[in-house]
N, C-alpha and C positions, 0 to 999 in steps of 0.2 A: 590698794597704795602706789604708786607708783615706785619702777625697779629702779634699784642704783645704778649710776651710770660711773663708771671711772674715768677719766682722758689722762692721758699724758700727752704734754708738749715739747716736744724732741727739739732738743736744744745742742750745738756744737758744743764739743768739751777735749779738753788735751787728752787722748788714749790712753796716757801714762798715768792719769789718776783712778781708774778703774785695773789696772793690767792684771796687776797683783792677783785683781778678786777673780776678774774674768778667766785665767789663766786658770785657777783653781779649781774654776766651776765647768772649766771645758771637761782638765783631768777628771773634774769626777764625774761628769760629763760620759767620756770615755768607758771608768773602770764599770758604770753601772748598765752601757749599753753593754759591753763585753760580757758582764754576769748575766743578761737575757737570754743571749745569743751561746753562750758557752756554759753552762751554769753548771756542769760536770768537771769540767775543768778547774771552775775558781773553788770547788767545793774543796777541791785537792790544794789547788795553794793555799786556802784558807785553813787548810790541815796542816800546812808545811810552816805557817805563820803562825797556829800557834805551838806545835812542839820544836820549831826548829830553833830557839834560846840566840846566839846574835850571828846567825846567818844570813845579815843583812842584803850582802850582797848578792845571792841564790837567789833571793826573794824579790829585787829588781829584777834580775836577770826573764826570771819566769813574767813577772809584770811585761816583762819587755817582748816576750815572746807572746803574749797574750794580745799584746796591741798590734803584733804584727800578722796574728792570725785574723785578726777581726780585720785589720784595716783591706788584708788583701780580700776579706770577703765580700768588703765594698768594694774594695776596686776593680775587679775583675768584671760583675757587669755595670760597672760607671766607663770603662776602657771600652767597653760592648758596643756602647749607646752612650757617649756624652753628652749628645744635647737634651735627650729623653731625660737623662738619671745624675745632670751634675750635682745634685748634694752627696747620692753615693760617692761618685768620683773624688769629690773634696775632700770627705770624709775619709774615705781608704786612702786617699793620699800622707792625709796625714796622719793616721794610724801606723803605715807601713815607714813613716818617717819615724815617727816614736821611737817606732818597734827598735828598727836599724839604731836609731841613735843611743836610744837605752844600753841595744847588746853592745855598742861598740864605744861606748865612753861613760856608762853610769847615769845615774839618777838628774846631776844637774844639766846634761844634752839633754833627759827627756821632757823637763823642766821649762827648759828655751824653748823646743818647740814647742810647747804647750801656750809658751809668753808669743813665741810667734802668730800664732792661727789668733792668739787674744787681740793683738795689738790688728791686725787684720780686721775683724767683726769690727771692734772700737773705732776703726777709721772709716765704717760708713757714717756713723754717727758725725761725727769730725766735720765730714764736707757738708752736713745738710744746716741750710740758713736758720735761724729761726723763724720760727710760724710756718716751714715750709710741711711740718708732717706729723699729723695729728691721730694719737693710736686711743684708739674707744676699747670700753672693755662693758659688756651690757648681761645679760643674761642668758643669752643665746651664745656668743661668739666676741672674736676679737676682730677690729675693725680702723685701717689703716687707709686716712684719707691722706690725699699730697695736695698743697694748696698750686701747685706751678703748674701742673697739667690734669688736675681734679682726678687722679686715679682713685679708685676705692679696689681693697682688697680685705674680703670676708674670710676669716677662719674659724670656725665652729671649733668648741672647745673638746670635742669628740679628735680633733686632727692635733693636737696639744699629746706631745710625746713626752714632753717632763718641761717643769720650770724649778730653774734651781736658784734659790736667794742667796745674796750675800749681803756685807753689812750696807752700801749703797747702791745695791741695784737688783734687776734681776735679767736673768739668764733666758730666754722663751726657745723652745723647743719645739719646734710646730712643722708640720705639712713639710719634713726634708728642710728645713730652712733653720736658720738662729737667729735672734735676735738681741739686743742689751738694750734697758729700759733702767736709768735714774731710776731713783727714789725724788730727787730732788725737782724731777719734772713732772711728777704727781700734781695735776692743779685740784684746788680745794679739796683734799680727802685726806687719809694719814695711812699711812703707808700697810703698817699693822692693821689696819682694816682692809685693804686692796688684798694682802698675805691670806687674810683668812676667808676673804673671796675667791681667791683662786684654788687655795686649799681645799675650796669643796668642787671645785670643777676641775681640775686636774690636779695630774700627781705631782706635787711641788715639795720638793728637799731643800734642806738648808747648807749650805757651803760658807759657813759663820768661821 
């Protein structure tokens, strides 16, 4: 029996259409990544959340400190070798900016910074010409093909850190990179079937 293959035909879209969803997904990714790297700190934060009552502002400040610590953790090696480590440099800069912004002006400022990062990510798709990029998922890997220069990039599922599903898209975190797939770009297949397909091969979470 032939293995199922899922194909996305990437089309340009207005970044504002998915901005709120991808911003929320990036915020979730930042929290999950910091939880994985700083589990003891997050246990303390969760304890404060459980017993802190109405101290929302204090919890927001703690969350900002976590982003700042995680950002610095990624930023330092990225600055030391920017060409070899562009993704940690970018992610670290975001973390530091979010942390400082949160400490300075609270939750609204933090959210604005996730919005800016989401817009940068979505603008990559907005500049793609129809039919220029095709993304395939088979049993072993994700393959990105570009028609213009015939470049092919292959990423095994073992290199995926996480996939975050929103109402209309999938945010892929893989090989120190990120990409957004719009569900409407999925050709001849159901988004629910594709979700189950990825969930069996990657760490998939939802931000619905």
